[in-house]
C-alpha beads as a LAMMPS data file, in Angstrom:
LAMMPS data file: protein, C-alpha beads

302 atoms
301 bonds

1 atom types
1 bond types

-500.0 500.0 xlo xhi
-500.0 500.0 ylo yhi
-500.0 500.0 zlo zhi

Masses

1 110.0

Atoms # bond

1 1 1 -3.242 -8.153 -14.920
2 1 1 -5.091 -11.379 -13.832
3 1 1 -3.565 -13.217 -16.816
4 1 1 -0.860 -15.809 -15.257
5 1 1 2.165 -18.275 -17.760
6 1 1 3.241 -19.211 -14.526
7 1 1 2.807 -22.471 -12.612
8 1 1 -0.012 -22.689 -10.510
9 1 1 1.041 -22.170 -6.752
10 1 1 -0.438 -23.045 -3.044
11 1 1 -0.414 -19.421 -2.375
12 1 1 -2.153 -17.706 0.914
13 1 1 -2.752 -14.570 1.533
14 1 1 -3.469 -12.245 4.981
15 1 1 -5.226 -9.192 5.326
16 1 1 -8.315 -8.896 3.386
17 1 1 -8.745 -4.849 3.329
18 1 1 -8.959 -2.642 0.054
19 1 1 -6.016 -3.739 -1.397
20 1 1 -5.326 -7.385 0.031
21 1 1 -9.091 -7.741 -1.479
22 1 1 -8.160 -6.588 -4.757
23 1 1 -4.871 -8.839 -4.702
24 1 1 -6.738 -12.252 -3.549
25 1 1 -8.644 -11.584 -6.565
26 1 1 -6.330 -11.547 -9.345
27 1 1 -3.998 -14.127 -7.753
28 1 1 -7.077 -16.754 -7.605
29 1 1 -8.096 -16.260 -11.186
30 1 1 -4.717 -16.029 -12.690
31 1 1 -4.890 -19.966 -11.731
32 1 1 -3.203 -20.678 -8.246
33 1 1 -4.821 -21.776 -5.616
34 1 1 -5.821 -19.731 -2.881
35 1 1 -5.990 -19.203 0.471
36 1 1 -7.167 -16.113 2.694
37 1 1 -6.594 -15.420 6.048
38 1 1 -8.194 -11.995 7.954
39 1 1 -7.836 -11.263 12.251
40 1 1 -11.642 -10.654 11.797
41 1 1 -13.054 -13.749 10.827
42 1 1 -16.324 -12.009 9.233
43 1 1 -14.258 -10.032 6.285
44 1 1 -12.989 -13.529 5.438
45 1 1 -16.047 -14.768 5.141
46 1 1 -17.546 -11.442 3.394
47 1 1 -14.870 -12.204 0.980
48 1 1 -15.931 -15.631 -0.226
49 1 1 -19.561 -13.900 -0.099
50 1 1 -18.311 -11.691 -3.122
51 1 1 -16.190 -14.034 -4.184
52 1 1 -17.669 -17.188 -4.665
53 1 1 -15.738 -20.117 -5.662
54 1 1 -12.271 -17.910 -5.428
55 1 1 -10.905 -19.011 -1.877
56 1 1 -9.626 -22.665 -1.659
57 1 1 -9.974 -22.779 2.079
58 1 1 -10.311 -19.921 4.707
59 1 1 -7.138 -20.211 6.957
60 1 1 -8.088 -20.702 11.096
61 1 1 -4.876 -18.389 11.959
62 1 1 -1.670 -16.974 10.011
63 1 1 0.192 -20.205 10.784
64 1 1 -2.611 -22.235 9.362
65 1 1 -2.691 -19.925 6.084
66 1 1 1.037 -21.120 5.759
67 1 1 0.586 -24.913 6.211
68 1 1 1.603 -26.354 3.095
69 1 1 1.729 -23.083 1.227
70 1 1 4.477 -22.357 -1.838
71 1 1 3.758 -18.353 -1.022
72 1 1 2.339 -16.666 2.081
73 1 1 1.426 -12.675 1.014
74 1 1 0.725 -10.191 3.707
75 1 1 -1.216 -6.725 3.794
76 1 1 -2.249 -5.724 7.222
77 1 1 -1.775 -3.041 8.970
78 1 1 1.405 -1.817 10.974
79 1 1 5.141 -3.488 12.571
80 1 1 3.116 -4.451 15.530
81 1 1 0.477 -6.192 13.324
82 1 1 2.982 -7.763 11.162
83 1 1 5.610 -8.672 13.780
84 1 1 2.624 -10.979 14.987
85 1 1 1.119 -11.958 11.999
86 1 1 4.638 -13.425 10.768
87 1 1 6.679 -14.246 13.971
88 1 1 3.942 -14.447 16.883
89 1 1 2.845 -17.776 18.416
90 1 1 0.558 -18.794 15.470
91 1 1 2.946 -16.499 12.964
92 1 1 3.798 -17.756 9.094
93 1 1 7.372 -18.437 10.237
94 1 1 5.578 -21.552 12.747
95 1 1 4.410 -23.471 9.412
96 1 1 6.193 -21.604 6.454
97 1 1 8.080 -24.946 4.580
98 1 1 12.066 -24.217 3.804
99 1 1 12.027 -22.846 -0.041
100 1 1 8.828 -20.926 0.881
101 1 1 8.453 -17.592 -0.853
102 1 1 7.232 -15.230 2.165
103 1 1 5.930 -11.349 0.227
104 1 1 5.195 -8.676 2.843
105 1 1 2.748 -5.538 1.167
106 1 1 2.499 -3.628 3.879
107 1 1 4.261 -0.310 4.971
108 1 1 6.069 -0.790 7.604
109 1 1 9.357 0.311 9.281
110 1 1 12.666 -1.050 7.448
111 1 1 13.740 -1.851 10.949
112 1 1 10.984 -4.671 11.108
113 1 1 11.430 -6.050 7.476
114 1 1 14.817 -6.510 8.240
115 1 1 14.529 -8.245 11.512
116 1 1 11.882 -10.459 9.382
117 1 1 14.405 -11.045 6.825
118 1 1 16.936 -12.151 8.966
119 1 1 14.674 -14.950 10.774
120 1 1 13.537 -15.725 7.088
121 1 1 17.332 -16.262 6.108
122 1 1 17.562 -18.420 9.317
123 1 1 14.486 -20.560 8.278
124 1 1 15.508 -20.882 4.486
125 1 1 12.585 -18.719 3.378
126 1 1 12.896 -16.399 0.685
127 1 1 11.926 -13.077 2.144
128 1 1 10.740 -9.967 0.217
129 1 1 9.166 -6.438 1.710
130 1 1 7.715 -4.827 -1.220
131 1 1 5.229 -1.985 -0.177
132 1 1 3.232 -0.739 -2.903
133 1 1 1.842 1.986 -4.954
134 1 1 -0.940 2.705 -7.171
135 1 1 -3.908 3.334 -4.587
136 1 1 -7.318 1.668 -4.405
137 1 1 -7.522 1.329 -8.402
138 1 1 -4.718 -0.286 -8.963
139 1 1 -5.429 -2.779 -6.984
140 1 1 -8.552 -3.293 -8.447
141 1 1 -6.836 -3.009 -12.087
142 1 1 -3.979 -5.024 -11.209
143 1 1 -1.798 -2.364 -12.296
144 1 1 0.386 -2.032 -8.920
145 1 1 3.933 -1.099 -8.684
146 1 1 5.946 -3.165 -6.118
147 1 1 9.047 -1.381 -3.946
148 1 1 11.092 -4.726 -3.480
149 1 1 13.565 -5.135 -0.962
150 1 1 15.569 -8.553 -0.588
151 1 1 17.678 -10.767 -2.092
152 1 1 17.571 -10.890 -5.899
153 1 1 16.616 -14.765 -5.876
154 1 1 14.105 -13.767 -3.521
155 1 1 12.753 -11.379 -5.888
156 1 1 12.888 -13.973 -8.492
157 1 1 10.883 -16.506 -6.514
158 1 1 8.697 -13.991 -6.348
159 1 1 8.170 -12.485 -9.375
160 1 1 5.866 -14.947 -11.085
161 1 1 3.271 -14.584 -8.166
162 1 1 3.250 -10.865 -7.836
163 1 1 2.772 -10.506 -11.407
164 1 1 -0.701 -11.591 -11.152
165 1 1 -1.577 -8.065 -9.594
166 1 1 1.148 -5.625 -10.642
167 1 1 2.477 -3.933 -13.785
168 1 1 5.474 -2.683 -12.646
169 1 1 8.238 -4.600 -10.171
170 1 1 11.221 -2.521 -9.734
171 1 1 14.255 -4.068 -7.056
172 1 1 15.803 -1.306 -5.038
173 1 1 18.052 -3.515 -2.786
174 1 1 18.488 -5.255 -0.159
175 1 1 16.022 -6.003 2.948
176 1 1 14.513 -2.667 3.669
177 1 1 15.004 -1.234 0.923
178 1 1 11.719 -1.736 0.079
179 1 1 10.045 0.149 2.491
180 1 1 12.650 3.392 2.385
181 1 1 11.828 3.596 -1.579
182 1 1 7.924 3.768 -0.062
183 1 1 8.852 6.086 2.044
184 1 1 10.554 8.492 -0.229
185 1 1 7.135 7.786 -1.986
186 1 1 5.029 9.048 0.628
187 1 1 7.213 12.047 1.017
188 1 1 6.563 13.259 -2.695
189 1 1 2.741 12.418 -2.462
190 1 1 2.297 14.846 0.661
191 1 1 4.284 17.472 -0.853
192 1 1 2.005 16.945 -4.185
193 1 1 -1.060 17.517 -2.637
194 1 1 -0.297 20.533 -0.097
195 1 1 0.925 22.015 -3.018
196 1 1 -2.014 20.983 -5.362
197 1 1 -4.644 21.975 -2.647
198 1 1 -3.205 25.427 -2.782
199 1 1 -3.251 25.544 -6.131
200 1 1 -7.265 25.179 -6.118
201 1 1 -8.250 27.045 -3.929
202 1 1 -6.139 29.928 -5.762
203 1 1 -8.084 29.384 -8.826
204 1 1 -10.853 29.323 -6.998
205 1 1 -10.736 32.544 -5.361
206 1 1 -9.580 34.059 -8.909
207 1 1 -12.957 32.730 -10.538
208 1 1 -11.308 31.140 -12.830
209 1 1 -13.152 28.499 -15.091
210 1 1 -11.319 25.055 -13.396
211 1 1 -12.048 23.024 -15.948
212 1 1 -10.018 25.494 -18.576
213 1 1 -7.340 25.783 -15.645
214 1 1 -6.728 22.316 -15.576
215 1 1 -6.515 21.963 -18.995
216 1 1 -4.303 24.581 -19.184
217 1 1 -1.435 23.645 -16.679
218 1 1 -2.150 19.897 -16.685
219 1 1 0.041 19.322 -19.680
220 1 1 3.126 21.143 -18.281
221 1 1 5.728 20.336 -15.647
222 1 1 2.806 21.066 -12.970
223 1 1 0.987 17.839 -14.174
224 1 1 0.763 14.706 -11.997
225 1 1 -1.383 11.972 -10.558
226 1 1 -2.474 14.167 -8.021
227 1 1 -3.533 16.652 -10.482
228 1 1 -5.243 14.501 -13.024
229 1 1 -6.880 12.319 -10.304
230 1 1 -7.927 15.043 -8.155
231 1 1 -7.967 18.254 -8.879
232 1 1 -11.750 18.257 -9.897
233 1 1 -12.672 15.635 -6.719
234 1 1 -11.159 18.765 -4.968
235 1 1 -13.251 21.216 -6.350
236 1 1 -16.098 18.778 -6.053
237 1 1 -15.765 18.740 -2.181
238 1 1 -15.478 15.110 -2.641
239 1 1 -13.140 12.963 -0.614
240 1 1 -14.779 9.780 0.294
241 1 1 -11.785 7.542 -1.732
242 1 1 -8.778 6.841 -2.190
243 1 1 -6.024 6.496 0.367
244 1 1 -7.065 7.777 4.031
245 1 1 -5.488 10.719 5.959
246 1 1 -4.589 7.951 8.983
247 1 1 -3.123 6.112 6.802
248 1 1 -0.610 8.847 5.670
249 1 1 -0.104 9.690 8.733
250 1 1 1.469 6.664 9.754
251 1 1 3.340 6.199 6.411
252 1 1 5.074 9.906 7.433
253 1 1 5.714 8.869 10.525
254 1 1 7.633 6.164 9.497
255 1 1 9.444 8.547 7.015
256 1 1 9.824 10.969 9.517
257 1 1 11.367 8.324 12.122
258 1 1 14.114 6.994 9.578
259 1 1 15.243 10.806 8.641
260 1 1 15.719 11.059 12.158
261 1 1 17.899 7.886 11.854
262 1 1 19.732 8.738 8.708
263 1 1 19.926 12.150 10.198
264 1 1 18.571 13.649 7.607
265 1 1 16.201 17.075 7.217
266 1 1 12.379 16.781 6.071
267 1 1 11.303 19.868 6.907
268 1 1 8.697 19.762 4.283
269 1 1 6.815 16.453 5.524
270 1 1 7.092 17.427 8.923
271 1 1 5.410 20.305 7.984
272 1 1 2.345 18.695 5.364
273 1 1 2.457 15.990 8.899
274 1 1 1.031 18.281 10.374
275 1 1 -1.569 19.846 8.011
276 1 1 -2.506 16.260 8.249
277 1 1 -3.122 16.426 11.604
278 1 1 -5.384 19.186 11.921
279 1 1 -7.631 17.330 9.724
280 1 1 -7.722 14.618 11.841
281 1 1 -8.737 16.850 14.797
282 1 1 -11.475 18.267 12.297
283 1 1 -13.300 14.522 12.507
284 1 1 -11.855 13.843 8.856
285 1 1 -8.862 11.076 9.591
286 1 1 -11.025 8.456 7.104
287 1 1 -11.108 10.865 4.266
288 1 1 -8.677 10.847 1.469
289 1 1 -5.580 12.843 1.141
290 1 1 -6.533 15.173 -0.971
291 1 1 -8.925 16.427 2.044
292 1 1 -6.028 17.660 3.078
293 1 1 -7.763 21.182 1.348
294 1 1 -10.617 21.469 3.780
295 1 1 -8.225 23.600 6.707
296 1 1 -7.333 26.099 3.562
297 1 1 -10.902 28.797 3.659
298 1 1 -12.274 28.707 -0.151
299 1 1 -13.473 31.775 -1.386
300 1 1 -14.749 32.641 -4.826
301 1 1 -16.874 29.410 -5.551
302 1 1 -20.295 28.944 -3.709

Bonds

1 1 1 2
2 1 2 3
3 1 3 4
4 1 4 5
5 1 5 6
6 1 6 7
7 1 7 8
8 1 8 9
9 1 9 10
10 1 10 11
11 1 11 12
12 1 12 13
13 1 13 14
14 1 14 15
15 1 15 16
16 1 16 17
17 1 17 18
18 1 18 19
19 1 19 20
20 1 20 21
21 1 21 22
22 1 22 23
23 1 23 24
24 1 24 25
25 1 25 26
26 1 26 27
27 1 27 28
28 1 28 29
29 1 29 30
30 1 30 31
31 1 31 32
32 1 32 33
33 1 33 34
34 1 34 35
35 1 35 36
36 1 36 37
37 1 37 38
38 1 38 39
39 1 39 40
40 1 40 41
41 1 41 42
42 1 42 43
43 1 43 44
44 1 44 45
45 1 45 46
46 1 46 47
47 1 47 48
48 1 48 49
49 1 49 50
50 1 50 51
51 1 51 52
52 1 52 53
53 1 53 54
54 1 54 55
55 1 55 56
56 1 56 57
57 1 57 58
58 1 58 59
59 1 59 60
60 1 60 61
61 1 61 62
62 1 62 63
63 1 63 64
64 1 64 65
65 1 65 66
66 1 66 67
67 1 67 68
68 1 68 69
69 1 69 70
70 1 70 71
71 1 71 72
72 1 72 73
73 1 73 74
74 1 74 75
75 1 75 76
76 1 76 77
77 1 77 78
78 1 78 79
79 1 79 80
80 1 80 81
81 1 81 82
82 1 82 83
83 1 83 84
84 1 84 85
85 1 85 86
86 1 86 87
87 1 87 88
88 1 88 89
89 1 89 90
90 1 90 91
91 1 91 92
92 1 92 93
93 1 93 94
94 1 94 95
95 1 95 96
96 1 96 97
97 1 97 98
98 1 98 99
99 1 99 100
100 1 100 101
101 1 101 102
102 1 102 103
103 1 103 104
104 1 104 105
105 1 105 106
106 1 106 107
107 1 107 108
108 1 108 109
109 1 109 110
110 1 110 111
111 1 111 112
112 1 112 113
113 1 113 114
114 1 114 115
115 1 115 116
116 1 116 117
117 1 117 118
118 1 118 119
119 1 119 120
120 1 120 121
121 1 121 122
122 1 122 123
123 1 123 124
124 1 124 125
125 1 125 126
126 1 126 127
127 1 127 128
128 1 128 129
129 1 129 130
130 1 130 131
131 1 131 132
132 1 132 133
133 1 133 134
134 1 134 135
135 1 135 136
136 1 136 137
137 1 137 138
138 1 138 139
139 1 139 140
140 1 140 141
141 1 141 142
142 1 142 143
143 1 143 144
144 1 144 145
145 1 145 146
146 1 146 147
147 1 147 148
148 1 148 149
149 1 149 150
150 1 150 151
151 1 151 152
152 1 152 153
153 1 153 154
154 1 154 155
155 1 155 156
156 1 156 157
157 1 157 158
158 1 158 159
159 1 159 160
160 1 160 161
161 1 161 162
162 1 162 163
163 1 163 164
164 1 164 165
165 1 165 166
166 1 166 167
167 1 167 168
168 1 168 169
169 1 169 170
170 1 170 171
171 1 171 172
172 1 172 173
173 1 173 174
174 1 174 175
175 1 175 176
176 1 176 177
177 1 177 178
178 1 178 179
179 1 179 180
180 1 180 181
181 1 181 182
182 1 182 183
183 1 183 184
184 1 184 185
185 1 185 186
186 1 186 187
187 1 187 188
188 1 188 189
189 1 189 190
190 1 190 191
191 1 191 192
192 1 192 193
193 1 193 194
194 1 194 195
195 1 195 196
196 1 196 197
197 1 197 198
198 1 198 199
199 1 199 200
200 1 200 201
201 1 201 202
202 1 202 203
203 1 203 204
204 1 204 205
205 1 205 206
206 1 206 207
207 1 207 208
208 1 208 209
209 1 209 210
210 1 210 211
211 1 211 212
212 1 212 213
213 1 213 214
214 1 214 215
215 1 215 216
216 1 216 217
217 1 217 218
218 1 218 219
219 1 219 220
220 1 220 221
221 1 221 222
222 1 222 223
223 1 223 224
224 1 224 225
225 1 225 226
226 1 226 227
227 1 227 228
228 1 228 229
229 1 229 230
230 1 230 231
231 1 231 232
232 1 232 233
233 1 233 234
234 1 234 235
235 1 235 236
236 1 236 237
237 1 237 238
238 1 238 239
239 1 239 240
240 1 240 241
241 1 241 242
242 1 242 243
243 1 243 244
244 1 244 245
245 1 245 246
246 1 246 247
247 1 247 248
248 1 248 249
249 1 249 250
250 1 250 251
251 1 251 252
252 1 252 253
253 1 253 254
254 1 254 255
255 1 255 256
256 1 256 257
257 1 257 258
258 1 258 259
259 1 259 260
260 1 260 261
261 1 261 262
262 1 262 263
263 1 263 264
264 1 264 265
265 1 265 266
266 1 266 267
267 1 267 268
268 1 268 269
269 1 269 270
270 1 270 271
271 1 271 272
272 1 272 273
273 1 273 274
274 1 274 275
275 1 275 276
276 1 276 277
277 1 277 278
278 1 278 279
279 1 279 280
280 1 280 281
281 1 281 282
282 1 282 283
283 1 283 284
284 1 284 285
285 1 285 286
286 1 286 287
287 1 287 288
288 1 288 289
289 1 289 290
290 1 290 291
291 1 291 292
292 1 292 293
293 1 293 294
294 1 294 295
295 1 295 296
296 1 296 297
297 1 297 298
298 1 298 299
299 1 299 300
300 1 300 301
301 1 301 302
């Protein structure tokens, strides 16, 4: 999606992990002037070595990244990371100008998203909480889906830059709404991948041709992204890619906490969270979420 017809802007991206690093490439390739910052400087240096001539500069800290920027994007780890990067002594809001745009792609609590939105309003900064879905593949291809919370004018101010790396931008509602939508997304994914794991083990134990089973059931109501992308890899015991169990547990924790605050029961999500905890205890926290199948004994297939 790196083609862009929007006016080139000065865009700073903070957080060059798997998702942020790919997003940064699309931003630069769309013609925007890119500044990058990562809390571990080595990762920023490595990114520039792998992507020569794409970054205009490497910022020393988040405030430095925000200096003279039109748009600042964050893609960090959790609530504490985000609060430090945005609101800390060397945070983005120390330097981002009035009328500037702040976009956060981190999956965090709705509470911190709302807090940052209030701070941004007082500073006359456009603020969007925009957690994403689409996985590492979507980030690399520029086909992410963004679930956005914030004022309509903020979403529209952010849209021209976000279009460089996403194929769907949905304004869900007010500040924090993007995060709530992402929690719903993760609840669905958790249930889906857990059920898929049981189906794979069931078919294996029945000595069926796994390719034929997939062909038969993937064209109907059982079809899903997880089935299309993880049926075969689960069958092959391949888990070294995609979204890590450690991160899914963080996201489910946010969902369960929000559910308690809303008085909503999430029994299936809570149970699957414990299934993921079993894989963590086995040392599999960095494996893809489809490694949930490892807690189920394999029968029938050698």
